N, C-alpha and C positions, 0 to 999 in steps of 0.2 A: 285108785285113790290111796290105798294103803302104802303102795310102793313110793308114791310121791311124798307122803308123810314121813316114811322111813328115811328118805333122802335128806329131808330138811332136818331131821333129828341127828343124822350122821354128820351133816354139815355143821350144825350147832355145836356138837361135841368136839368136832375137829378144830373149830375155832377156839373153843375153851382150852383144848390141849395145846395148841400152838401158842396161845396167850400165856398159858402156864409155863411153857418151856422158855419163852422169851423173858418172863419175869424171873425165873430161876437163873438164867444165864445172862441177865441184863448186864451186870458189871463185867463178867469175863468177855462178853462180846465187845463191849465198849473198850475195854483195856486192849483187846487184840487189834481193833481198828485203829486206835490211837498209836499203838506201838508200831504197827506195820507202816502206817502213813508217815510217822515220824522218821523211821528208818529210810524211807524212800525219798525224803526231802533233805537229808543231811548233805553237807558240802561235798562228800565224796562222789555224788552223782552229778556234779556240775564242774565246768571249767572256769578258769579265771575270767574268760570272756563272757560266759553266761552270767556270772555274778556282777560284772561291770554293767552289762545291759540291764539286769534286774535293778541295780542301784539307780540307773538313769531313769528307768520307767517309774519307779516308786517316787523319785524326786519330783517328777512331773505330776504324779497323782497327788503327792503331799502339797503341791503348790495350788491345787484346786480348792475352791471354797467348799465344795462337797465332793467326796469321793467314796465309792463303795468298796475300795481296796484299802485305803489308808485312813485310819481314825486314831486320834490320840485321846479319846474320851474314856478315861479309866472307869468312870461311873457307869458306862454302858457295857462293861465286861460282865458276862453272865457265867454262872457255874456250868461245868460240863454235865451234860445229860445224854441219854441215848439218842434222843431226837436231834439234839444240837450236834452230836458227833456225826450222825448220818448226813446232816446238812453240810457240815464242814468237809466231810469226805467228798461230797458231790461238787464242792467248790474249791478243792485244794489246789488245783492248777491255776486258780485265779490270783493267788498270792505269791509274788516273786520272792525267792530266797535271796537275801543280800549278803549273808555271812553265816558263820557257824560258831558255836561255843562248845568247848569240851572241858570237862573237869574230871580227869582220870581217877582221882581218889574216890569219887562217888559215882563213877560210870555215867556221867552226863555227856551226851553228844547230841546236840539239838541244832536245828536251823534257826536263823534269826530273820525276822521280818521287820519291816518298817511299820510302826504303829501297833495298835492294840485291837485290831479287828477280831471279833469273836471266833470266826472260822479259823483264822491263822493260829490263834493261841491254842487250838486243839492239838496242834502238831509241832509247836515250837514256841519260841519266846519273841517278844516284840519290844521295840524301843519306846520309851515313854514320851519323848518330845521330838519335835521336828528339828532336823538339822544336826542331830548328834553325829559326831565324827569319832570313829574308833581310834583309840590311842591318844585322844585329846580330852581335856576337861573331865567331866563326870559322865561316863557313858553308862546310861541306866537301862536295864532290861527287866521286864516283868514276865512271869510265866505262871501257869496254873499249878496248884497242888492237886494231884490226882488221888483217887482212892487207891490206885496201885502205887505203893511206896517207891517203886523203881521208875515211875513214869514222869515225864516233863520235869518240873523244878522240885518235885517232892524230895529228891535226895539231898537238897540243900540243908535239910534238918540235921544231917549227919556230917556235914562238912567241918573239917578241923582247921584251926588257925595254921597259917603257913602253907596251906595247900595251894597248888598251882591252878590258875584259871587261864585257859587259852581262848583267844578270839582269833578268827581268821577271815579275811576277805579273799583268800587264795592268792593274794599278792604277798602279804606278810602275815606273820603270826605275832600277836601281841600277848606277852606273857605277864600275867599279874600274879601277885602273891596275896593270899587272903590275910587281911589285917583286922577284920571285924565281922562278928556275927551276933545279931541280937534280935529279940522280939520287940516290936513296937506297936503302938496303936495305929490304925489306918490314918489318923489325922497327923501323925508325926512324920512330916515330909522333909524335914531339915536335912536328912541324909541324901536327898536328891540335889542339894545345893552344890555349887562349885566349891572345891576344897583348895584354899589358897596354897600355892606352891606344890600341889599334888595332882597327879593324873591317876584317876581311879575308875574302876568299873563297879557299878552297884547293881546287885541282883535282888529281886523282890518276888516273894510268893506268900501265900496265906500260911499263917501259923498253925491252922487246924482246918478241918473240912468245913466248919461253920463260918470261917473267914472273920473271926473276931479280932485276931491280931495279924501282924505281918512278920515274916522272917526276912531280915535284911542282911545281906552279905556284901562286904566291900573288899575289893582287892586293889593293891597299888601296883601301877605299871613298873616293871623292872627291866624289861628288854623288848625290843622289836627286832625280829629276824625275818629275812626273806624265806618264802615257802621252800625254795630249793635247799635251804639249810635245816629243814625239819629233822629233829632227833627221832629215834625209834619210838620213844615214848609218845611224842606228838603224833606221829603217823598212826600209832595204835589208838590213841585217844580219838582221833578224827576218822579212823578206819580208812585212811587214804592209802 
């Protein structure tokens, strides 16, 4: 009887110890999982053919009335937590990468997904509306601000005017120059409107961990070049 009781006591304290360790390393574990999965989904791991197939797949999903892969409901986006990160990791292969974004000055290199599905936004950024076309109109992307200042869209806070923003579908590279960075209220959505006479990219993330404001960055399209003409800086930015 005593041995059985001792086993239960040991089990109880083992559970307490494991729980304590998980609480202490909660954020480091989460940061590691996000970082590793983000790195594994950047465009360097795909071919132009892969990206084209992924685009076709997500276009079909976006055309459905209900899809568990594509969602444009920004109100349904939830903050990153340990449980949500583990859920996202288990489902990461479900979300096709359709492009990549790189901003060398703040060391951003992320995959782009269609829509704002919670799982996908743990490892990259998503388009805000259906039918956006890279290099045309106002191409808008949203991403999380993470507790790790180097993860996801967190580095946007340190982006300077004039910095290059690169987008690629592995056919072409779209080169934008940063022309605006400001904090706005979540209700100020005018920066998502089309800009007469301009082709821009709009990047959005939370202004702080509580999500009270939004950081909005805009870049103006300056040049489109084929992937075969990548500069060394672009190759390094995308790690191609």
